[in-house]
C-alpha positions as CSV (number, residue, x, y, z in Angstrom):
1,M,0.0,0.0,0.0
2,K,2.8,2.4,0.9
3,K,4.6,1.7,-2.4
4,W,1.4,2.4,-4.3
5,L,0.9,5.6,-2.5
6,M,4.5,6.7,-3.1
7,A,4.1,5.9,-6.8
8,V,0.9,7.9,-7.1
9,M,2.5,10.9,-5.2
10,F,5.6,10.7,-7.4
11,G,3.5,10.7,-10.6
12,A,1.5,13.7,-9.3
13,V,4.7,15.6,-8.6
14,L,5.9,14.8,-12.2
15,V,2.6,16.0,-13.7
16,L,2.5,19.1,-11.6
17,G,6.1,19.9,-12.3
18,A,5.5,19.6,-16.0
19,C,2.6,22.0,-15.8
20,G,4.7,24.6,-14.0
21,G,7.5,26.4,-15.6
22,G,8.1,30.0,-15.1
23,D,7.9,32.7,-17.6
24,D,11.3,34.4,-17.4
25,G,9.8,37.5,-19.2
26,A,12.1,37.2,-22.1
27,S,10.5,38.1,-25.4
28,E,10.6,35.5,-28.2
29,E,10.8,38.2,-30.8
30,P,14.6,38.7,-30.8
31,A,15.1,35.0,-31.5
32,K,12.7,35.2,-34.5
33,E,14.4,38.2,-35.9
34,T,17.6,36.1,-36.5
35,G,15.5,34.1,-38.9
36,G,16.1,30.7,-40.5
37,E,16.8,27.5,-38.5
38,T,17.6,29.3,-35.3
39,A,14.1,30.7,-34.9
40,D,12.5,27.3,-35.9
41,A,14.9,25.4,-33.5
42,G,14.1,27.8,-30.7
43,E,10.4,27.5,-31.3
44,A,10.6,23.7,-31.5
45,E,12.6,23.6,-28.3
46,D,10.0,25.7,-26.5
47,I,7.2,23.3,-27.8
48,Y,9.3,20.3,-26.6
49,K,9.9,21.8,-23.1
50,N,6.2,22.6,-22.7
51,S,4.8,19.3,-24.0
52,C,7.5,16.6,-23.9
53,A,10.4,17.3,-21.5
54,S,8.5,16.1,-18.4
55,C,8.8,12.6,-19.7
56,H,11.6,12.7,-22.2
57,G,14.0,14.9,-20.2
58,G,15.2,18.4,-20.6
59,D,18.0,17.4,-22.9
60,L,16.2,14.6,-24.8
61,E,18.0,12.1,-22.6
62,G,14.9,10.2,-21.5
63,G,13.3,9.6,-18.2
64,A,9.7,8.2,-17.9
65,G,9.8,8.2,-21.7
66,P,12.5,7.0,-24.0
67,D,15.7,8.8,-24.9
68,L,15.2,11.0,-28.0
69,T,18.8,12.2,-28.6
70,S,19.0,10.2,-31.8
71,V,15.4,9.7,-32.7
72,G,16.0,11.2,-36.2
73,S,18.3,8.3,-37.0
74,D,15.4,5.8,-36.4
75,L,12.3,7.7,-37.6
76,S,11.5,10.2,-40.4
77,Q,9.6,13.4,-39.7
78,E,6.4,11.8,-40.9
79,E,6.9,8.8,-38.6
80,I,7.6,11.1,-35.6
81,E,4.4,13.1,-36.4
82,T,2.4,9.9,-36.4
83,V,3.8,8.8,-33.0
84,I,2.9,12.3,-31.6
85,E,-0.6,12.3,-33.1
86,E,-1.5,8.7,-32.3
87,G,0.6,8.1,-29.1
88,Q,2.7,5.1,-28.5
89,G,3.1,2.8,-25.5
90,S,2.2,4.9,-22.4
91,M,2.5,8.2,-24.4
92,P,-0.9,9.7,-24.9
93,A,-2.1,10.8,-28.3
94,G,-2.4,14.4,-29.5
95,L,0.0,16.2,-27.1
96,V,1.0,18.6,-29.9
97,S,-1.0,19.4,-33.1
98,G,-1.1,21.7,-36.1
99,D,1.9,23.8,-36.9
100,D,3.5,23.0,-33.6
101,L,3.4,19.3,-34.5
102,T,5.2,20.0,-37.8
103,T,7.8,22.2,-36.2
104,L,8.5,19.8,-33.4
105,A,8.6,16.7,-35.6
106,G,11.0,18.5,-38.0
107,W,13.3,19.4,-35.2
108,L,13.2,15.9,-33.6
109,S,13.9,14.4,-37.0
110,E,17.2,16.3,-37.1
111,Q,18.3,14.7,-33.8
112,K,20.8,12.1,-35.0
């Protein structure tokens, strides 16, 4: 019973920690002004931090979810989009959608 309670509490802490995240007040506009891949990579990293990092780790190193440091070596952008849309294993479906999905999947496909 105690192990079950600890597991539930640990899970709640992970979920609540993922929902947190402070706004450091920095504007995103200067990053977008640099243009090109830097703006897209910065936007993709923000999407990742808000939707994925709680399970896959802040540096893609894994945790509750698998390591994504070389996911682009194994999956194409389209395959990554499918996994995000439909979910896989314990990962729920639809955590990211629309343009954010395309941006995130493109960035993850470059992780090799």
